[in-house]
mmCIF file of the N, C-alpha and C atoms, coordinates in Angstrom:
data_MODEL
# 
_entry.id   MODEL 
# 
loop_
_atom_site.group_PDB 
_atom_site.id 
_atom_site.type_symbol 
_atom_site.label_atom_id 
_atom_site.label_alt_id 
_atom_site.label_comp_id 
_atom_site.label_asym_id 
_atom_site.label_entity_id 
_atom_site.label_seq_id 
_atom_site.pdbx_PDB_ins_code 
_atom_site.Cartn_x 
_atom_site.Cartn_y 
_atom_site.Cartn_z 
_atom_site.occupancy 
_atom_site.B_iso_or_equiv 
_atom_site.pdbx_formal_charge 
_atom_site.auth_seq_id 
_atom_site.auth_comp_id 
_atom_site.auth_asym_id 
_atom_site.auth_atom_id 
_atom_site.pdbx_PDB_model_num 
ATOM 1   N N  . MET A 1 1  ? 0.911   -1.191 0.012  1.00 0.00 ? 1  MET A N  1 
ATOM 2   C CA . MET A 1 1  ? 0.035   0.003  0.014  1.00 0.00 ? 1  MET A CA 1 
ATOM 3   C C  . MET A 1 1  ? 0.887   1.224  0.014  1.00 0.00 ? 1  MET A C  1 
ATOM 4   N N  . SER A 1 2  ? 0.562   2.242  -0.701 1.00 0.00 ? 2  SER A N  1 
ATOM 5   C CA . SER A 1 2  ? 1.328   3.425  -0.755 1.00 0.00 ? 2  SER A CA 1 
ATOM 6   C C  . SER A 1 2  ? 0.872   4.460  0.260  1.00 0.00 ? 2  SER A C  1 
ATOM 7   N N  . LEU A 1 3  ? 1.725   5.384  0.527  1.00 0.00 ? 3  LEU A N  1 
ATOM 8   C CA . LEU A 1 3  ? 1.323   6.489  1.456  1.00 0.00 ? 3  LEU A CA 1 
ATOM 9   C C  . LEU A 1 3  ? 0.059   7.205  1.040  1.00 0.00 ? 3  LEU A C  1 
ATOM 10  N N  . ARG A 1 4  ? -0.058  7.372  -0.291 1.00 0.00 ? 4  ARG A N  1 
ATOM 11  C CA . ARG A 1 4  ? -1.211  8.044  -0.883 1.00 0.00 ? 4  ARG A CA 1 
ATOM 12  C C  . ARG A 1 4  ? -2.430  7.329  -0.521 1.00 0.00 ? 4  ARG A C  1 
ATOM 13  N N  . GLU A 1 5  ? -2.414  5.982  -0.639 1.00 0.00 ? 5  GLU A N  1 
ATOM 14  C CA . GLU A 1 5  ? -3.626  5.162  -0.314 1.00 0.00 ? 5  GLU A CA 1 
ATOM 15  C C  . GLU A 1 5  ? -3.994  5.227  1.185  1.00 0.00 ? 5  GLU A C  1 
ATOM 16  N N  . ILE A 1 6  ? -2.990  5.211  2.001  1.00 0.00 ? 6  ILE A N  1 
ATOM 17  C CA . ILE A 1 6  ? -3.192  5.274  3.406  1.00 0.00 ? 6  ILE A CA 1 
ATOM 18  C C  . ILE A 1 6  ? -3.835  6.622  3.745  1.00 0.00 ? 6  ILE A C  1 
ATOM 19  N N  . LEU A 1 7  ? -3.311  7.723  3.219  1.00 0.00 ? 7  LEU A N  1 
ATOM 20  C CA . LEU A 1 7  ? -3.857  9.004  3.547  1.00 0.00 ? 7  LEU A CA 1 
ATOM 21  C C  . LEU A 1 7  ? -5.225  9.173  2.925  1.00 0.00 ? 7  LEU A C  1 
ATOM 22  N N  . GLN A 1 8  ? -5.494  8.665  1.768  1.00 0.00 ? 8  GLN A N  1 
ATOM 23  C CA . GLN A 1 8  ? -6.816  8.738  1.189  1.00 0.00 ? 8  GLN A CA 1 
ATOM 24  C C  . GLN A 1 8  ? -7.777  7.949  2.006  1.00 0.00 ? 8  GLN A C  1 
ATOM 25  N N  . ASN A 1 9  ? -7.470  6.796  2.537  1.00 0.00 ? 9  ASN A N  1 
ATOM 26  C CA . ASN A 1 9  ? -8.298  6.058  3.412  1.00 0.00 ? 9  ASN A CA 1 
ATOM 27  C C  . ASN A 1 9  ? -8.742  6.820  4.662  1.00 0.00 ? 9  ASN A C  1 
ATOM 28  N N  . ILE A 1 10 ? -7.744  7.580  5.183  1.00 0.00 ? 10 ILE A N  1 
ATOM 29  C CA . ILE A 1 10 ? -8.023  8.309  6.392  1.00 0.00 ? 10 ILE A CA 1 
ATOM 30  C C  . ILE A 1 10 ? -9.041  9.424  6.042  1.00 0.00 ? 10 ILE A C  1 
ATOM 31  N N  . VAL A 1 11 ? -8.857  10.022 4.950  1.00 0.00 ? 11 VAL A N  1 
ATOM 32  C CA . VAL A 1 11 ? -9.766  11.127 4.484  1.00 0.00 ? 11 VAL A CA 1 
ATOM 33  C C  . VAL A 1 11 ? -11.117 10.546 4.242  1.00 0.00 ? 11 VAL A C  1 
ATOM 34  N N  . ASP A 1 12 ? -11.187 9.524  3.397  1.00 0.00 ? 12 ASP A N  1 
ATOM 35  C CA . ASP A 1 12 ? -12.479 8.877  3.022  1.00 0.00 ? 12 ASP A CA 1 
ATOM 36  C C  . ASP A 1 12 ? -13.252 8.351  4.226  1.00 0.00 ? 12 ASP A C  1 
ATOM 37  N N  . ASN A 1 13 ? -12.514 7.771  5.297  1.00 0.00 ? 13 ASN A N  1 
ATOM 38  C CA . ASN A 1 13 ? -13.255 7.357  6.393  1.00 0.00 ? 13 ASN A CA 1 
ATOM 39  C C  . ASN A 1 13 ? -13.499 8.452  7.492  1.00 0.00 ? 13 ASN A C  1 
ATOM 40  N N  . ASN A 1 14 ? -13.037 9.666  7.117  1.00 0.00 ? 14 ASN A N  1 
ATOM 41  C CA . ASN A 1 14 ? -13.222 10.793 8.076  1.00 0.00 ? 14 ASN A CA 1 
ATOM 42  C C  . ASN A 1 14 ? -12.630 10.424 9.438  1.00 0.00 ? 14 ASN A C  1 
ATOM 43  N N  . ASP A 1 15 ? -11.506 9.776  9.452  1.00 0.00 ? 15 ASP A N  1 
ATOM 44  C CA . ASP A 1 15 ? -10.937 9.401  10.821 1.00 0.00 ? 15 ASP A CA 1 
ATOM 45  C C  . ASP A 1 15 ? -10.464 10.682 11.485 1.00 0.00 ? 15 ASP A C  1 
ATOM 46  N N  . PRO A 1 16 ? -10.764 10.740 12.800 1.00 0.00 ? 16 PRO A N  1 
ATOM 47  C CA . PRO A 1 16 ? -10.393 11.890 13.570 1.00 0.00 ? 16 PRO A CA 1 
ATOM 48  C C  . PRO A 1 16 ? -8.950  11.763 14.096 1.00 0.00 ? 16 PRO A C  1 
ATOM 49  N N  . VAL A 1 17 ? -8.039  11.834 13.239 1.00 0.00 ? 17 VAL A N  1 
ATOM 50  C CA . VAL A 1 17 ? -6.612  11.752 13.531 1.00 0.00 ? 17 VAL A CA 1 
ATOM 51  C C  . VAL A 1 17 ? -5.813  12.875 13.011 1.00 0.00 ? 17 VAL A C  1 
ATOM 52  N N  . LEU A 1 18 ? -4.665  13.161 13.807 1.00 0.00 ? 18 LEU A N  1 
ATOM 53  C CA . LEU A 1 18 ? -3.614  14.049 13.315 1.00 0.00 ? 18 LEU A CA 1 
ATOM 54  C C  . LEU A 1 18 ? -2.429  13.217 13.066 1.00 0.00 ? 18 LEU A C  1 
ATOM 55  N N  . LEU A 1 19 ? -1.612  13.543 12.086 1.00 0.00 ? 19 LEU A N  1 
ATOM 56  C CA . LEU A 1 19 ? -0.351  12.893 11.787 1.00 0.00 ? 19 LEU A CA 1 
ATOM 57  C C  . LEU A 1 19 ? 0.834   13.774 12.213 1.00 0.00 ? 19 LEU A C  1 
ATOM 58  N N  . CYS A 1 20 ? 1.640   13.229 13.079 1.00 0.00 ? 20 CYS A N  1 
ATOM 59  C CA . CYS A 1 20 ? 2.690   14.103 13.667 1.00 0.00 ? 20 CYS A CA 1 
ATOM 60  C C  . CYS A 1 20 ? 4.079   13.659 13.124 1.00 0.00 ? 20 CYS A C  1 
ATOM 61  N N  . SER A 1 21 ? 4.916   14.624 12.775 1.00 0.00 ? 21 SER A N  1 
ATOM 62  C CA . SER A 1 21 ? 6.245   14.499 12.299 1.00 0.00 ? 21 SER A CA 1 
ATOM 63  C C  . SER A 1 21 ? 7.044   15.725 12.499 1.00 0.00 ? 21 SER A C  1 
ATOM 64  N N  . GLY A 1 22 ? 8.163   15.635 13.044 1.00 0.00 ? 22 GLY A N  1 
ATOM 65  C CA . GLY A 1 22 ? 9.117   16.745 13.294 1.00 0.00 ? 22 GLY A CA 1 
ATOM 66  C C  . GLY A 1 22 ? 8.464   17.764 14.166 1.00 0.00 ? 22 GLY A C  1 
ATOM 67  N N  . GLY A 1 23 ? 7.747   17.364 15.079 1.00 0.00 ? 23 GLY A N  1 
ATOM 68  C CA . GLY A 1 23 ? 7.187   18.362 16.056 1.00 0.00 ? 23 GLY A CA 1 
ATOM 69  C C  . GLY A 1 23 ? 5.983   19.037 15.537 1.00 0.00 ? 23 GLY A C  1 
ATOM 70  N N  . LYS A 1 24 ? 5.560   18.714 14.367 1.00 0.00 ? 24 LYS A N  1 
ATOM 71  C CA . LYS A 1 24 ? 4.331   19.376 13.763 1.00 0.00 ? 24 LYS A CA 1 
ATOM 72  C C  . LYS A 1 24 ? 3.227   18.292 13.582 1.00 0.00 ? 24 LYS A C  1 
ATOM 73  N N  . GLU A 1 25 ? 1.966   18.927 13.570 1.00 0.00 ? 25 GLU A N  1 
ATOM 74  C CA . GLU A 1 25 ? 0.843   17.994 13.361 1.00 0.00 ? 25 GLU A CA 1 
ATOM 75  C C  . GLU A 1 25 ? 0.127   18.354 12.022 1.00 0.00 ? 25 GLU A C  1 
ATOM 76  N N  . TYR A 1 26 ? -0.271  17.347 11.307 1.00 0.00 ? 26 TYR A N  1 
ATOM 77  C CA . TYR A 1 26 ? -0.914  17.561 9.964  1.00 0.00 ? 26 TYR A CA 1 
ATOM 78  C C  . TYR A 1 26 ? -2.149  16.730 9.884  1.00 0.00 ? 26 TYR A C  1 
ATOM 79  N N  . GLU A 1 27 ? -3.069  17.265 9.006  1.00 0.00 ? 27 GLU A N  1 
ATOM 80  C CA . GLU A 1 27 ? -4.327  16.623 8.635  1.00 0.00 ? 27 GLU A CA 1 
ATOM 81  C C  . GLU A 1 27 ? -3.888  15.762 7.417  1.00 0.00 ? 27 GLU A C  1 
ATOM 82  N N  . ALA A 1 28 ? -4.492  14.581 7.251  1.00 0.00 ? 28 ALA A N  1 
ATOM 83  C CA . ALA A 1 28 ? -4.197  13.741 6.180  1.00 0.00 ? 28 ALA A CA 1 
ATOM 84  C C  . ALA A 1 28 ? -4.533  14.431 4.841  1.00 0.00 ? 28 ALA A C  1 
ATOM 85  N N  . LYS A 1 29 ? -5.546  15.213 4.718  1.00 0.00 ? 29 LYS A N  1 
ATOM 86  C CA . LYS A 1 29 ? -5.934  15.925 3.454  1.00 0.00 ? 29 LYS A CA 1 
ATOM 87  C C  . LYS A 1 29 ? -4.794  16.920 3.122  1.00 0.00 ? 29 LYS A C  1 
ATOM 88  N N  . ASP A 1 30 ? -4.344  17.635 4.156  1.00 0.00 ? 30 ASP A N  1 
ATOM 89  C CA . ASP A 1 30 ? -3.214  18.594 3.876  1.00 0.00 ? 30 ASP A CA 1 
ATOM 90  C C  . ASP A 1 30 ? -2.004  17.930 3.286  1.00 0.00 ? 30 ASP A C  1 
ATOM 91  N N  . LEU A 1 31 ? -1.630  16.744 3.863  1.00 0.00 ? 31 LEU A N  1 
ATOM 92  C CA . LEU A 1 31 ? -0.542  15.966 3.327  1.00 0.00 ? 31 LEU A CA 1 
ATOM 93  C C  . LEU A 1 31 ? -0.753  15.536 1.891  1.00 0.00 ? 31 LEU A C  1 
ATOM 94  N N  . LEU A 1 32 ? -1.995  15.051 1.555  1.00 0.00 ? 32 LEU A N  1 
ATOM 95  C CA . LEU A 1 32 ? -2.264  14.706 0.208  1.00 0.00 ? 32 LEU A CA 1 
ATOM 96  C C  . LEU A 1 32 ? -2.120  15.803 -0.786 1.00 0.00 ? 32 LEU A C  1 
ATOM 97  N N  . ASP A 1 33 ? -2.488  17.040 -0.226 1.00 0.00 ? 33 ASP A N  1 
ATOM 98  C CA . ASP A 1 33 ? -2.382  18.212 -1.185 1.00 0.00 ? 33 ASP A CA 1 
ATOM 99  C C  . ASP A 1 33 ? -1.066  18.834 -1.348 1.00 0.00 ? 33 ASP A C  1 
ATOM 100 N N  . THR A 1 34 ? -0.093  18.512 -0.331 1.00 0.00 ? 34 THR A N  1 
ATOM 101 C CA . THR A 1 34 ? 1.183   19.206 -0.365 1.00 0.00 ? 34 THR A CA 1 
ATOM 102 C C  . THR A 1 34 ? 2.393   18.376 -0.592 1.00 0.00 ? 34 THR A C  1 
ATOM 103 N N  . LEU A 1 35 ? 2.315   17.033 -0.222 1.00 0.00 ? 35 LEU A N  1 
ATOM 104 C CA . LEU A 1 35 ? 3.530   16.221 -0.384 1.00 0.00 ? 35 LEU A CA 1 
ATOM 105 C C  . LEU A 1 35 ? 3.840   15.936 -1.880 1.00 0.00 ? 35 LEU A C  1 
ATOM 106 N N  . HIS A 1 36 ? 5.080   15.796 -2.093 1.00 0.00 ? 36 HIS A N  1 
ATOM 107 C CA . HIS A 1 36 ? 5.609   15.508 -3.513 1.00 0.00 ? 36 HIS A CA 1 
ATOM 108 C C  . HIS A 1 36 ? 5.056   14.177 -3.884 1.00 0.00 ? 36 HIS A C  1 
ATOM 109 N N  . PRO A 1 37 ? 4.682   14.014 -5.227 1.00 0.00 ? 37 PRO A N  1 
ATOM 110 C CA . PRO A 1 37 ? 4.122   12.772 -5.687 1.00 0.00 ? 37 PRO A CA 1 
ATOM 111 C C  . PRO A 1 37 ? 5.087   11.613 -5.456 1.00 0.00 ? 37 PRO A C  1 
ATOM 112 N N  . VAL A 1 38 ? 6.379   11.783 -5.525 1.00 0.00 ? 38 VAL A N  1 
ATOM 113 C CA . VAL A 1 38 ? 7.243   10.670 -5.240 1.00 0.00 ? 38 VAL A CA 1 
ATOM 114 C C  . VAL A 1 38 ? 7.134   10.122 -3.820 1.00 0.00 ? 38 VAL A C  1 
ATOM 115 N N  . LYS A 1 39 ? 6.967   11.081 -2.894 1.00 0.00 ? 39 LYS A N  1 
ATOM 116 C CA . LYS A 1 39 ? 6.812   10.652 -1.492 1.00 0.00 ? 39 LYS A CA 1 
ATOM 117 C C  . LYS A 1 39 ? 5.510   9.956  -1.338 1.00 0.00 ? 39 LYS A C  1 
ATOM 118 N N  . LEU A 1 40 ? 4.529   10.361 -1.967 1.00 0.00 ? 40 LEU A N  1 
ATOM 119 C CA . LEU A 1 40 ? 3.170   9.741  -1.907 1.00 0.00 ? 40 LEU A CA 1 
ATOM 120 C C  . LEU A 1 40 ? 3.180   8.326  -2.463 1.00 0.00 ? 40 LEU A C  1 
ATOM 121 N N  . LYS A 1 41 ? 4.049   8.033  -3.352 1.00 0.00 ? 41 LYS A N  1 
ATOM 122 C CA . LYS A 1 41 ? 4.108   6.682  -3.998 1.00 0.00 ? 41 LYS A CA 1 
ATOM 123 C C  . LYS A 1 41 ? 4.877   5.694  -3.104 1.00 0.00 ? 41 LYS A C  1 
ATOM 124 N N  . ARG A 1 42 ? 5.535   6.153  -2.073 1.00 0.00 ? 42 ARG A N  1 
ATOM 125 C CA . ARG A 1 42 ? 6.356   5.336  -1.273 1.00 0.00 ? 42 ARG A CA 1 
ATOM 126 C C  . ARG A 1 42 ? 5.538   4.274  -0.507 1.00 0.00 ? 42 ARG A C  1 
ATOM 127 N N  . LYS A 1 43 ? 5.978   3.036  -0.526 1.00 0.00 ? 43 LYS A N  1 
ATOM 128 C CA . LYS A 1 43 ? 5.313   1.935  0.114  1.00 0.00 ? 43 LYS A CA 1 
ATOM 129 C C  . LYS A 1 43 ? 5.271   2.164  1.657  1.00 0.00 ? 43 LYS A C  1 
ATOM 130 N N  . ALA A 1 44 ? 4.178   1.976  2.272  1.00 0.00 ? 44 ALA A N  1 
ATOM 131 C CA . ALA A 1 44 ? 4.034   2.318  3.704  1.00 0.00 ? 44 ALA A CA 1 
ATOM 132 C C  . ALA A 1 44 ? 3.040   1.347  4.328  1.00 0.00 ? 44 ALA A C  1 
ATOM 133 N N  . HIS A 1 45 ? 3.051   1.282  5.660  1.00 0.00 ? 45 HIS A N  1 
ATOM 134 C CA . HIS A 1 45 ? 2.179   0.511  6.474  1.00 0.00 ? 45 HIS A CA 1 
ATOM 135 C C  . HIS A 1 45 ? 1.647   1.331  7.609  1.00 0.00 ? 45 HIS A C  1 
ATOM 136 N N  . MET A 1 46 ? 0.341   1.226  7.901  1.00 0.00 ? 46 MET A N  1 
ATOM 137 C CA . MET A 1 46 ? -0.248  1.996  8.919  1.00 0.00 ? 46 MET A CA 1 
ATOM 138 C C  . MET A 1 46 ? -0.642  1.081  10.078 1.00 0.00 ? 46 MET A C  1 
ATOM 139 N N  . GLN A 1 47 ? -0.140  1.224  11.251 1.00 0.00 ? 47 GLN A N  1 
ATOM 140 C CA . GLN A 1 47 ? -0.575  0.511  12.426 1.00 0.00 ? 47 GLN A CA 1 
ATOM 141 C C  . GLN A 1 47 ? -1.516  1.482  13.069 1.00 0.00 ? 47 GLN A C  1 
ATOM 142 N N  . ASN A 1 48 ? -2.801  1.146  13.005 1.00 0.00 ? 48 ASN A N  1 
ATOM 143 C CA . ASN A 1 48 ? -3.910  2.035  13.480 1.00 0.00 ? 48 ASN A CA 1 
ATOM 144 C C  . ASN A 1 48 ? -3.666  2.459  14.991 1.00 0.00 ? 48 ASN A C  1 
ATOM 145 N N  . GLY A 1 49 ? -3.756  3.763  15.091 1.00 0.00 ? 49 GLY A N  1 
ATOM 146 C CA . GLY A 1 49 ? -3.585  4.364  16.432 1.00 0.00 ? 49 GLY A CA 1 
ATOM 147 C C  . GLY A 1 49 ? -2.186  4.555  16.907 1.00 0.00 ? 49 GLY A C  1 
ATOM 148 N N  . MET A 1 50 ? -1.212  4.186  15.997 1.00 0.00 ? 50 MET A N  1 
ATOM 149 C CA . MET A 1 50 ? 0.202   4.323  16.452 1.00 0.00 ? 50 MET A CA 1 
ATOM 150 C C  . MET A 1 50 ? 1.107   5.063  15.446 1.00 0.00 ? 50 MET A C  1 
ATOM 151 N N  . TYR A 1 51 ? 1.168   4.543  14.223 1.00 0.00 ? 51 TYR A N  1 
ATOM 152 C CA . TYR A 1 51 ? 2.212   5.155  13.333 1.00 0.00 ? 51 TYR A CA 1 
ATOM 153 C C  . TYR A 1 51 ? 1.909   4.797  11.849 1.00 0.00 ? 51 TYR A C  1 
ATOM 154 N N  . ILE A 1 52 ? 2.557   5.555  10.961 1.00 0.00 ? 52 ILE A N  1 
ATOM 155 C CA . ILE A 1 52 ? 2.680   5.125  9.559  1.00 0.00 ? 52 ILE A CA 1 
ATOM 156 C C  . ILE A 1 52 ? 4.193   5.020  9.337  1.00 0.00 ? 52 ILE A C  1 
ATOM 157 N N  . ALA A 1 53 ? 4.586   3.809  8.883  1.00 0.00 ? 53 ALA A N  1 
ATOM 158 C CA . ALA A 1 53 ? 6.014   3.565  8.608  1.00 0.00 ? 53 ALA A CA 1 
ATOM 159 C C  . ALA A 1 53 ? 6.234   3.195  7.183  1.00 0.00 ? 53 ALA A C  1 
ATOM 160 N N  . ALA A 1 54 ? 7.404   3.595  6.708  1.00 0.00 ? 54 ALA A N  1 
ATOM 161 C CA . ALA A 1 54 ? 7.843   3.235  5.361  1.00 0.00 ? 54 ALA A CA 1 
ATOM 162 C C  . ALA A 1 54 ? 8.133   1.745  5.376  1.00 0.00 ? 54 ALA A C  1 
ATOM 163 N N  . ILE A 1 55 ? 7.996   1.099  4.207  1.00 0.00 ? 55 ILE A N  1 
ATOM 164 C CA . ILE A 1 55 ? 8.411   -0.335 3.955  1.00 0.00 ? 55 ILE A CA 1 
ATOM 165 C C  . ILE A 1 55 ? 9.613   -0.210 3.043  1.00 0.00 ? 55 ILE A C  1 
ATOM 166 N N  . ASN A 1 56 ? 10.683  -0.836 3.539  1.00 0.00 ? 56 ASN A N  1 
ATOM 167 C CA . ASN A 1 56 ? 11.870  -0.856 2.745  1.00 0.00 ? 56 ASN A CA 1 
ATOM 168 C C  . ASN A 1 56 ? 11.894  -1.789 1.555  1.00 0.00 ? 56 ASN A C  1 
ATOM 169 N N  . ASP A 1 57 ? 12.928  -1.879 0.811  1.00 0.00 ? 57 ASP A N  1 
ATOM 170 C CA . ASP A 1 57 ? 12.921  -2.680 -0.456 1.00 0.00 ? 57 ASP A CA 1 
ATOM 171 C C  . ASP A 1 57 ? 12.870  -4.138 -0.116 1.00 0.00 ? 57 ASP A C  1 
ATOM 172 N N  . ALA A 1 58 ? 13.346  -4.578 1.152  1.00 0.00 ? 58 ALA A N  1 
ATOM 173 C CA . ALA A 1 58 ? 13.332  -5.983 1.490  1.00 0.00 ? 58 ALA A CA 1 
ATOM 174 C C  . ALA A 1 58 ? 11.934  -6.345 2.078  1.00 0.00 ? 58 ALA A C  1 
ATOM 175 N N  . GLY A 1 59 ? 11.030  -5.418 2.182  1.00 0.00 ? 59 GLY A N  1 
ATOM 176 C CA . GLY A 1 59 ? 9.704   -5.697 2.703  1.00 0.00 ? 59 GLY A CA 1 
ATOM 177 C C  . GLY A 1 59 ? 9.541   -5.488 4.182  1.00 0.00 ? 59 GLY A C  1 
ATOM 178 N N  . TYR A 1 60 ? 10.482  -4.989 4.868  1.00 0.00 ? 60 TYR A N  1 
ATOM 179 C CA . TYR A 1 60 ? 10.462  -4.770 6.344  1.00 0.00 ? 60 TYR A CA 1 
ATOM 180 C C  . TYR A 1 60 ? 10.008  -3.302 6.597  1.00 0.00 ? 60 TYR A C  1 
ATOM 181 N N  . LEU A 1 61 ? 9.497   -3.152 7.807  1.00 0.00 ? 61 LEU A N  1 
ATOM 182 C CA . LEU A 1 61 ? 9.193   -1.796 8.241  1.00 0.00 ? 61 LEU A CA 1 
ATOM 183 C C  . LEU A 1 61 ? 10.440  -1.044 8.421  1.00 0.00 ? 61 LEU A C  1 
ATOM 184 N N  . GLY A 1 62 ? 10.446  0.229  7.891  1.00 0.00 ? 62 GLY A N  1 
ATOM 185 C CA . GLY A 1 62 ? 11.617  1.078  7.957  1.00 0.00 ? 62 GLY A CA 1 
ATOM 186 C C  . GLY A 1 62 ? 11.293  2.190  8.930  1.00 0.00 ? 62 GLY A C  1 
ATOM 187 N N  . ASP A 1 63 ? 11.602  3.408  8.472  1.00 0.00 ? 63 ASP A N  1 
ATOM 188 C CA . ASP A 1 63 ? 11.439  4.607  9.291  1.00 0.00 ? 63 ASP A CA 1 
ATOM 189 C C  . ASP A 1 63 ? 10.046  4.903  9.544  1.00 0.00 ? 63 ASP A C  1 
ATOM 190 N N  . VAL A 1 64 ? 9.677   5.419  10.837 1.00 0.00 ? 64 VAL A N  1 
ATOM 191 C CA . VAL A 1 64 ? 8.355   5.897  11.137 1.00 0.00 ? 64 VAL A CA 1 
ATOM 192 C C  . VAL A 1 64 ? 8.254   7.272  10.421 1.00 0.00 ? 64 VAL A C  1 
ATOM 193 N N  . MET A 1 65 ? 7.296   7.364  9.558  1.00 0.00 ? 65 MET A N  1 
ATOM 194 C CA . MET A 1 65 ? 7.005   8.663  8.837  1.00 0.00 ? 65 MET A CA 1 
ATOM 195 C C  . MET A 1 65 ? 6.135   9.630  9.591  1.00 0.00 ? 65 MET A C  1 
ATOM 196 N N  . TYR A 1 66 ? 5.113   9.028  10.212 1.00 0.00 ? 66 TYR A N  1 
ATOM 197 C CA . TYR A 1 66 ? 4.156   9.857  10.956 1.00 0.00 ? 66 TYR A CA 1 
ATOM 198 C C  . TYR A 1 66 ? 3.681   9.104  12.184 1.00 0.00 ? 66 TYR A C  1 
ATOM 199 N N  . LYS A 1 67 ? 3.522   9.706  13.333 1.00 0.00 ? 67 LYS A N  1 
ATOM 200 C CA . LYS A 1 67 ? 2.869   9.139  14.463 1.00 0.00 ? 67 LYS A CA 1 
ATOM 201 C C  . LYS A 1 67 ? 1.520   9.590  14.367 1.00 0.00 ? 67 LYS A C  1 
ATOM 202 N N  . VAL A 1 68 ? 0.538   8.636  14.709 1.00 0.00 ? 68 VAL A N  1 
ATOM 203 C CA . VAL A 1 68 ? -0.873  8.891  14.555 1.00 0.00 ? 68 VAL A CA 1 
ATOM 204 C C  . VAL A 1 68 ? -1.390  9.280  15.999 1.00 0.00 ? 68 VAL A C  1 
ATOM 205 N N  . LYS A 1 69 ? -2.156  10.463 16.002 1.00 0.00 ? 69 LYS A N  1 
ATOM 206 C CA . LYS A 1 69 ? -2.599  10.974 17.268 1.00 0.00 ? 69 LYS A CA 1 
ATOM 207 C C  . LYS A 1 69 ? -4.094  11.267 17.025 1.00 0.00 ? 69 LYS A C  1 
ATOM 208 N N  . ASN A 1 70 ? -4.897  10.856 18.010 1.00 0.00 ? 70 ASN A N  1 
ATOM 209 C CA . ASN A 1 70 ? -6.296  11.037 17.999 1.00 0.00 ? 70 ASN A CA 1 
ATOM 210 C C  . ASN A 1 70 ? -6.591  12.604 18.226 1.00 0.00 ? 70 ASN A C  1 
ATOM 211 N N  . LYS A 1 71 ? -7.606  13.122 17.558 1.00 0.00 ? 71 LYS A N  1 
ATOM 212 C CA . LYS A 1 71 ? -7.968  14.565 17.761 1.00 0.00 ? 71 LYS A CA 1 
ATOM 213 C C  . LYS A 1 71 ? -8.667  14.693 19.135 1.00 0.00 ? 71 LYS A C  1 
# 
């Protein structure tokens, strides 16, 4: 699943979450509108209520891209 698909699912489901990275908080819709297309194509995994992490080329979880925080 790509980061774009994860963010779109959050928007479509109207999930009441904020995504935190680098000390800032973002709405999923804002990230869809502002992130570079290459970053949105990145393979990722969402652990509900916890984080969105990148998936590396070997298929393992990589860096945590966003921490998920309830509104």
